[in-house]
C-alpha positions in Angstrom: -37.4 -20.0 13.5 -36.4 -16.6 14.6 -32.8 -17.6 14.7 -33.4 -18.9 10.8 -34.7 -15.6 9.9 -31.6 -14.1 11.5 -29.1 -15.9 9.0 -31.3 -15.2 6.0 -29.6 -14.1 3.4 -29.5 -10.4 1.9 -32.2 -10.7 -0.4 -34.5 -11.7 2.3 -33.3 -8.5 4.7 -35.9 -5.6 5.0 -34.7 -3.9 2.3 -33.5 -0.5 3.9 -31.0 -2.9 6.0 -29.5 -4.2 2.4 -26.1 -2.9 1.5 -27.1 -2.7 -2.3 -29.9 -0.6 -1.5 -28.6 1.4 1.1 -25.9 2.2 -1.0 -28.7 3.3 -3.7 -30.6 5.5 -1.3 -28.2 7.0 0.3 -24.7 7.2 -1.3 -21.5 5.0 -0.8 -20.7 7.3 2.5 -23.3 5.9 4.4 -21.8 2.7 4.5 -19.8 1.0 6.7 -16.8 -0.9 5.9 -18.4 -4.0 6.8 -21.4 -3.4 4.5 -19.0 -2.4 1.7 -17.3 -5.5 2.0 -20.7 -7.5 2.1 -21.8 -6.1 -1.3 -18.5 -7.4 -2.7 -18.7 -11.5 -1.3 -22.8 -10.8 -2.0 -23.6 -14.1 0.4 -22.9 -15.4 3.8 -23.8 -19.2 4.4 -26.4 -20.8 5.9 -24.9 -19.8 9.3 -24.0 -16.5 8.6 -25.0 -13.5 6.8 -22.5 -11.8 4.4 -22.6 -8.9 6.7 -22.1 -10.7 10.1 -18.9 -13.0 7.7 -17.8 -9.5 6.7 -17.6 -8.4 10.4 -15.6 -11.1 11.4 -13.1 -10.7 8.7 -12.7 -7.2 9.3 -12.8 -8.5 13.4 -9.6 -10.6 12.6 -7.7 -7.5 10.9 -8.5 -5.2 13.9 -10.8 -3.1 11.7 -8.0 -2.0 9.9 -8.2 -1.7 5.9 -4.6 -1.5 5.9 -3.8 -4.8 7.7 -6.6 -6.5 5.4 -5.1 -5.0 2.4 -2.1 -7.1 3.2 -4.0 -10.4 3.1 -3.3 -12.5 0.3 -6.2 -14.8 -1.3 -4.9 -17.8 0.5 -5.1 -15.9 3.7 -8.8 -14.8 3.0 -9.6 -17.9 2.0 -9.2 -19.4 5.3 -12.7 -17.7 6.3 -15.7 -20.4 6.6 -17.6 -18.8 3.6 -15.0 -17.3 2.1 -13.8 -19.2 -1.4 -11.1 -18.3 -3.8 -13.7 -16.2 -5.8 -15.1 -13.9 -3.1 -11.4 -13.7 -1.7 -10.3 -12.6 -5.1 -12.9 -10.0 -5.1 -11.7 -8.4 -2.2 -8.2 -8.4 -3.1 -9.1 -7.1 -6.2 -11.4 -4.2 -4.6 -8.7 -3.3 -2.4 -6.1 -2.9 -4.5 -8.1 -0.5 -7.0 -8.4 1.4 -3.8 -4.5 1.8 -3.1 -4.5 2.3 -7.1 -6.9 5.4 -6.8 -4.9 6.5 -3.9 -1.6 6.5 -5.7 -3.1 8.7 -8.2 -3.3 11.6 -5.2 0.2 11.6 -5.5 0.1 13.8 -8.5 -0.7 16.6 -6.1 2.8 16.7 -4.7 4.8 18.3 -7.6 7.9 19.3 -6.2 9.9 17.7 -3.1 11.2 20.2 -0.8 11.0 18.1 2.5 11.4 14.0 3.5 7.4 14.5 4.5 6.6 15.5 0.5 8.4 12.0 -0.4 6.7 10.1 2.5 3.3 11.6 1.2 3.9 10.5 -2.2 5.1 7.1 -1.7 3.4 6.3 0.9 0.5 4.6 -0.2 3.4 2.4 -2.8 4.7 0.8 0.7 1.7 0.7 2.9 0.1 -2.6 1.8 3.8 -4.4 1.0 4.7 -7.9 2.6 7.7 -8.1 1.1 10.8 -5.2 0.6 11.0 -3.2 -2.8 13.1 -0.1 -3.8 11.9 2.1 -5.5 13.6 5.7 -6.9 12.0 9.4 -7.6 13.4 11.2 -10.3 13.8 14.8 -9.8 14.8 17.8 -12.0 17.4 20.5 -10.8 14.3 22.4 -9.2 13.1 18.9 -7.7 10.1 18.5 -9.3 9.1 14.8 -9.7 9.8 13.7 -13.1 9.1 9.8 -12.1 8.8 7.2 -10.2 10.6 3.4 -10.8 10.3 0.5 -9.2 14.3 -1.0 -9.2 13.9 -4.3 -7.2 11.7 -6.2 -5.0 12.4 -9.3 -2.9 11.3 -11.1 0.2 10.8 -10.2 3.7 14.7 -10.4 4.4 15.6 -7.8 1.8 15.7 -6.8 -2.0 19.1 -5.9 -3.8 19.4 -2.3 -5.2 21.8 -2.2 -8.5 23.3 1.2 -8.4 23.9 0.1 -12.4 20.3 0.3 -13.0 19.3 2.9 -10.8 21.6 5.6 -12.5 20.9 3.7 -15.8 17.2 4.8 -15.2 17.8 8.4 -13.8 20.4 9.4 -17.0 18.0 8.1 -19.4 15.2 10.2 -17.6 17.5 13.3 -17.5 16.8 13.5 -14.0 19.0 15.7 -12.1 18.6 14.5 -8.5 17.3 11.3 -6.8 15.4 10.0 -4.2 16.0 6.4 -2.9 13.4 4.5 -1.2 12.3 1.2 0.4 10.6 -0.6 2.9 11.4 -2.6 6.1 8.5 -5.6 6.3 9.9 -6.5 9.8 8.5 -3.0 11.4 11.9 -1.2 12.0 12.8 1.9 10.9 16.4 1.3 12.3 18.8 1.3 8.9 20.8 -2.2 8.1 24.7 -2.1 7.7 23.9 -2.6 3.9 21.8 0.2 3.9 24.1 2.3 4.9 26.8 1.0 2.6 24.5 1.2 -0.3 23.5 4.4 0.5 27.3 5.7 0.4 27.9 4.0 -2.7 25.4 5.8 -4.7 25.8 9.4 -3.0 29.8 8.5 -3.8 28.9 7.6 -7.3 26.3 10.2 -7.9 28.7 13.3 -7.8 30.7 12.0 -10.5 27.7 11.8 -12.7 26.2 15.2 -11.2 23.4 13.2 -10.4 22.8 13.9 -6.7 21.1 11.5 -4.8 19.3 14.2 -1.8 17.3 11.5 0.4 16.7 8.1 1.3 13.8 7.0 3.3 12.6 3.7 4.8 9.0 3.0 5.2 7.5 0.8 8.0 4.2 0.6 10.1 3.2 4.2 8.4 6.3 5.7 9.9 10.0 6.5 8.1 13.0 7.3 8.3 15.2 9.7 6.5 19.2 9.8 6.2 18.9 13.7 5.0 17.0 14.7 8.5 19.5 12.4 10.5 22.1 14.3 8.7 23.5 11.2 7.0 23.3 12.7 3.6 
């Protein structure tokens, strides 16, 4: 009987132990990651509470929300007690959190160093399992005037078309461009195609008076800068 009582749903817990009530009484900052996820999924199973299930999911992803944020609906649905609806709730909540963080980028108005670019674009690449190629458009004072997705592909790579890049830049009256893409493999080392594309865009930009001031490669919460390596 004791074991059965321990496995009861959230609604049968002591009020001070229920995540929803805890949030109402003490505020969201007092809840653990597992408790917040337990609120999202609402209920567990006959053998596991929502909180225990949430802890199990987090443990699988090494208690790392960034890694959990990369999980797909199919990945989460593999956990016993997580159906498609609960998986969608988790994925949606994490995506909202990601989008909220992206608005913080507005605090970075001017790009002076590669670290400024990293701070601005970090959340854009943080949860990707595939490769994406983005550009930052800058005015002559290096103030950010736009961020655009140029292409996306699979884990092996994506193709960035120089014609599209310069078309977007010209249409938005940019003076300078920053290139950025990620390596899902986790390697920060530029590939031969990365080097060739960078050189091609830098050379072409001079003729159009559109200067490519840097190219960053993102991987594992770190980055590689062509400018810092004196390759631009």
